[in-house]
C-alpha positions in Angstrom: -8.2 -13.5 -51.9 -8.8 -12.7 -55.4 -10.0 -8.6 -55.8 -13.1 -10.2 -57.5 -14.0 -11.6 -54.6 -13.1 -8.3 -52.5 -15.2 -6.2 -55.0 -18.4 -8.9 -54.5 -18.0 -8.2 -50.6 -17.5 -4.6 -50.5 -20.6 -4.1 -52.9 -22.7 -6.4 -50.6 -21.3 -4.5 -47.7 -22.2 -1.0 -49.0 -25.4 -2.1 -50.6 -27.2 -3.8 -47.7 -29.9 -1.4 -46.8 -30.3 -2.0 -43.5 -26.8 -1.4 -42.7 -26.6 1.8 -44.1 -24.9 5.1 -42.1 -26.8 7.9 -41.3 -25.1 10.6 -42.7 -23.7 9.7 -46.9 -24.8 6.2 -46.8 -22.8 5.9 -50.1 -20.2 8.4 -50.8 -17.9 8.2 -47.5 -17.6 4.8 -47.4 -16.8 4.4 -51.2 -13.9 6.7 -51.0 -12.6 4.1 -48.5 -13.7 0.7 -50.6 -12.1 1.7 -53.1 -8.5 2.6 -51.5 -8.8 -1.0 -50.1 -9.7 -2.8 -53.9 -6.4 -0.8 -54.8 -4.7 -2.4 -51.8 -6.0 -6.1 -53.1 -4.3 -5.2 -56.5 -0.7 -5.4 -55.0 0.2 -8.8 -55.9 3.8 -8.3 -56.1 6.1 -5.9 -55.4 10.1 -4.5 -54.2 10.4 -1.6 -51.8 13.6 -0.2 -49.4 12.1 1.3 -46.6 14.5 3.4 -44.1 13.3 4.0 -40.3 14.2 6.1 -37.5 12.4 5.5 -34.1 12.8 7.0 -30.7 11.4 5.3 -26.9 10.9 7.7 -24.3 9.7 6.0 -21.1 9.6 6.5 -17.2 7.9 4.3 -14.6 4.3 4.6 -13.0 2.6 3.6 -10.3 1.0 0.5 -10.2 -2.4 2.2 -8.7 -2.7 5.0 -10.2 -0.7 5.7 -13.0 1.1 8.6 -12.4 4.6 8.8 -13.5 7.3 8.9 -10.4 9.1 11.6 -10.9 12.3 10.2 -8.7 13.2 7.2 -10.9 14.3 6.3 -14.1 13.8 7.8 -17.5 14.8 5.3 -20.6 15.7 5.8 -24.3 16.0 3.9 -27.1 17.1 5.2 -30.5 17.2 2.5 -33.3 17.7 3.2 -37.0 16.4 -0.4 -39.5 16.7 -0.7 -42.9 14.2 -3.3 -44.5 14.4 -4.6 -48.1 11.4 -6.3 -49.0 10.5 -7.9 -52.5 7.4 -10.7 -52.6 5.0 -12.1 -54.6 1.8 -13.1 -52.5 0.1 -15.6 -55.7 3.7 -17.8 -56.3 4.4 -16.9 -52.6 7.7 -15.9 -53.0 9.2 -13.8 -50.4 12.6 -11.9 -49.5 13.0 -10.3 -46.7 16.3 -8.5 -45.2 16.3 -6.3 -42.1 19.1 -4.5 -40.7 18.9 -3.0 -37.1 21.3 -0.7 -35.0 19.9 -0.1 -31.7 21.4 2.0 -28.6 19.3 1.3 -25.2 19.5 4.0 -21.9 18.6 4.4 -18.1 19.4 7.4 -16.7 18.6 8.6 -13.1 16.6 11.6 -11.9 19.7 13.8 -12.3 20.5 12.8 -15.7 23.4 10.3 -15.3 23.4 6.9 -16.9 22.5 3.8 -14.9 24.5 0.7 -15.9 22.6 -2.3 -14.8 24.7 -4.7 -16.8 22.2 -7.8 -15.5 19.5 -6.4 -17.6 21.5 -5.0 -20.5 22.5 -0.9 -19.5 23.6 0.5 -21.7 23.5 -1.6 -24.8 24.3 -1.0 -28.5 23.6 -3.7 -31.1 23.3 -4.4 -34.5 21.2 -7.5 -36.1 20.7 -8.5 -39.5 17.6 -10.6 -39.9 16.9 -12.1 -43.6 14.9 -15.3 -45.2 13.9 -16.6 -48.7 10.6 -18.4 -49.0 9.9 -19.8 -52.4 7.1 -22.2 -52.6 8.0 -23.2 -56.1 11.2 -24.4 -55.6 10.2 -25.5 -51.7 12.7 -23.6 -49.9 12.9 -21.6 -47.2 16.0 -20.6 -45.5 16.4 -18.3 -42.5 19.5 -16.4 -41.2 18.9 -14.6 -37.4 21.8 -12.4 -36.9 25.5 -13.6 -37.0 24.2 -17.2 -36.3 24.4 -19.8 -39.4 21.8 -19.8 -41.8 19.0 -22.8 -41.3 16.5 -24.7 -43.5 13.2 -24.3 -42.3 10.4 -26.7 -43.6 8.0 -25.6 -45.9 4.9 -27.2 -44.3 5.6 -24.6 -41.2 3.6 -21.6 -40.5 4.3 -18.7 -42.9 3.0 -16.3 -40.4 5.0 -17.1 -37.9 8.0 -16.9 -39.8 6.6 -13.0 -40.9 6.2 -12.1 -36.8 9.2 -13.1 -35.9 10.9 -11.4 -38.6 9.1 -7.9 -38.0 7.6 -7.7 -41.4 5.6 -5.1 -42.0 2.7 -5.1 -43.4 2.3 -1.7 -46.0 -1.1 -1.7 -47.0 -2.3 -1.1 -43.9 -0.7 2.7 -43.7 -3.5 4.8 -42.5 -5.5 2.3 -41.6 -4.7 0.5 -38.6 -1.2 0.7 -38.1 1.7 1.4 -40.1 4.2 -1.2 -38.4 1.3 -4.2 -38.9 2.5 -7.4 -39.6 2.1 -9.5 -42.6 -0.4 -12.0 -41.7 -2.3 -14.5 -44.3 -5.9 -13.4 -44.2 -5.4 -10.5 -42.0 -6.0 -7.3 -44.3 -9.3 -9.7 -45.5 -10.8 -9.8 -41.6 -9.5 -6.3 -41.2 -11.8 -5.2 -44.2 -14.9 -6.7 -43.0 -14.6 -4.9 -39.7 -14.0 -1.3 -40.7 -16.2 -1.3 -43.5 -19.3 -2.8 -42.0 -21.4 0.6 -41.7 -22.5 -0.2 -38.4 -19.1 0.9 -37.4 -19.2 4.0 -39.1 -20.1 6.6 -35.9 -20.0 10.1 -37.7 -18.1 12.0 -40.8 -17.1 15.3 -40.9 -15.5 17.6 -43.4 -12.1 18.7 -42.1 -10.7 20.7 -45.1 -9.9 21.2 -48.6 -10.3 17.7 -50.5 -10.3 15.9 -47.0 -13.2 13.9 -45.1 -12.6 12.2 -41.4 -14.2 9.0 -40.7 -14.8 7.7 -37.4 -15.3 4.4 -36.5 -16.2 2.4 -33.3 -13.6 -0.5 -33.4 -14.9 -1.8 -29.9 -17.5 -1.9 -27.5 -17.5 -2.5 -23.4 -18.9 -6.1 -23.2 -20.7 -5.2 -19.2 -23.1 -2.3 -21.0 -22.4 -1.9 -24.9 -20.3 1.7 -24.5 -17.9 2.7 -27.2 -14.7 1.9 -25.9 -11.9 2.0 -28.9 -12.2 4.0 -32.3 -10.7 4.6 -35.1 -10.4 7.9 -37.1 -9.5 8.0 -40.3 -8.6 11.1 -43.3 -9.5 10.4 -46.5 -7.8 12.3 -49.5 -11.5 13.1 -51.5 -9.0 13.4 -54.7 -7.1 10.5 -54.5 -9.4 8.4 -51.7 -5.8 7.3 -49.6 -5.9 7.9 -46.1 -3.2 10.6 -45.2 -3.8 10.4 -41.1 -5.0 7.7 -38.7 -5.9 8.1 -35.1 -6.5 5.6 -32.5 -8.2 6.2 -28.9 -9.6 4.7 -26.2 -12.1 5.8 -23.6 -11.2 5.6 -20.1 -12.1 3.6 -17.2 -15.6 4.7 -17.3 -18.0 5.5 -20.6 -18.0 9.3 -19.3 -14.0 9.4 -19.7 -12.1 11.6 -22.1 -10.5 9.5 -24.7 -6.9 9.0 -24.2 -5.2 9.0 -27.9 -3.2 5.7 -28.6 -1.4 6.5 -32.1 -1.5 8.7 -34.8 0.2 8.6 -38.1 0.3 10.5 -41.3 1.1 9.3 -44.8 2.1 10.5 -47.8 1.7 8.6 -51.0 2.6 8.9 -54.5 1.3 6.9 -57.8 4.0 3.9 -58.6 3.0 1.5 -61.7 -0.7 3.1 -61.6 -1.4 2.3 -57.9 -0.9 4.4 -55.1 1.7 3.0 -52.4 3.1 5.1 -49.4 6.1 6.7 -49.4 6.5 8.7 -46.2 5.1 7.6 -42.7 5.4 9.4 -39.3 3.7 8.3 -36.4 3.6 8.6 -32.4 2.0 6.0 -30.1 2.0 5.1 -26.4 3.2 2.3 -25.4 3.9 -0.1 -22.1 7.4 -2.0 -21.4 8.7 -4.1 -18.5 12.3 -2.4 -18.2 14.7 -3.3 -15.5 12.2 -4.7 -13.3 9.7 -1.5 -13.7 6.6 -1.0 -15.7 7.1 2.0 -18.0 4.9 4.2 -19.9 6.7 5.2 -23.3 6.1 7.6 -26.4 7.5 6.1 -29.3 8.1 8.3 -32.1 8.6 6.7 -35.9 9.8 8.0 -39.6 10.1 5.6 -42.1 10.8 6.8 -46.0 10.1 4.1 -48.5 11.5 3.6 -52.0 9.5 1.9 -54.3 11.8 -0.5 -57.1 8.5 -2.0 -58.4 4.9 -3.0 -58.2 2.6 -5.4 -59.9 6.1 -6.2 -62.5 8.3 -9.0 -62.8 10.8 -9.4 -60.2 14.4 -10.0 -60.6 15.0 -14.0 -59.8 18.3 -13.1 -58.6 16.5 -11.5 -55.3 15.6 -15.1 -54.7 19.3 -16.8 -54.8 19.5 -18.7 -51.5 22.9 -16.8 -51.3 21.5 -13.7 -50.4 21.0 -15.0 -47.4 23.6 -17.1 -46.8 26.2 -15.1 -47.3 26.2 -11.9 -45.0 27.7 -9.7 -47.0 25.0 -10.0 -49.6 22.4 -9.5 -47.5 23.8 -6.2 -46.5 24.6 -5.4 -50.4 20.4 -6.1 -51.0 20.0 -2.9 -48.6 21.9 -0.1 -50.3 20.4 -0.2 -53.5 21.6 3.1 -54.8 19.9 3.1 -57.9 16.4 3.1 -56.2 13.9 5.7 -57.4 12.9 8.3 -54.9 9.3 8.3 -55.2 
């Protein structure tokens, strides 16, 4: 969506007197609006991201949700490097991801459990890559060490983004850092988060920081608050530096349960603030070896930006970068990248 239309939409939200929040009806949301306007100014860019992830899981009782102490302990560690070059207006994309992952199960005494049929233990390495270029009518995809394949341009680009795990860094500090690219998703989220009726309260939480708390969902049966998002805004730069997502328990009187927390560092790149480091933790659920497990996931990602809203290197969109596995890996080294 063109940023002029977004500006009209944002102004429409903030100027509607029937939807003004009770406290600070302009200043609080306007800071978030200013940041989101910058996000819509990301027309093209090229970055390298390196991420480390650790997942610790344990099985729980299906009825009580309590941890089963005498059962398995699941550990997963992974490292991944992503190169993503994008031009939203021209609909041109290069994506390369190398992921190395280890998965292990341990018994109550700390001994490693061997379950070959369930893939434990396992150590894997995989390269996923694609080039999609609307102008050249080219879309080539690689998944692992398998042969590359041509994909029709009429096929869903959102499906390609989802299956390849393409993150959308514009959501850093707003929803979830690893929210995947999807056409129109940022516009939809903007309408949701900037609706003043969802702003529950604002709080000053330190020098140059204010916290905005939003109600995202209500219980359909009684209309009570169900899920919340807290966003900490740097009042000097208007960027979100912390995001917390939480949900209320079984009843409206239950305490909140924190699902995810994210801390973000930003630096200006070519006149626009971009995320350069993200630390996050979240609660997830997985089915491991036939058992439902509650897991704690910890991530740390460092992002190196080559450019933002500058002409992209045409050689990036050479299909050889996908066909040739060595060339795909070479794109992930990027020794000359600047650290911002």
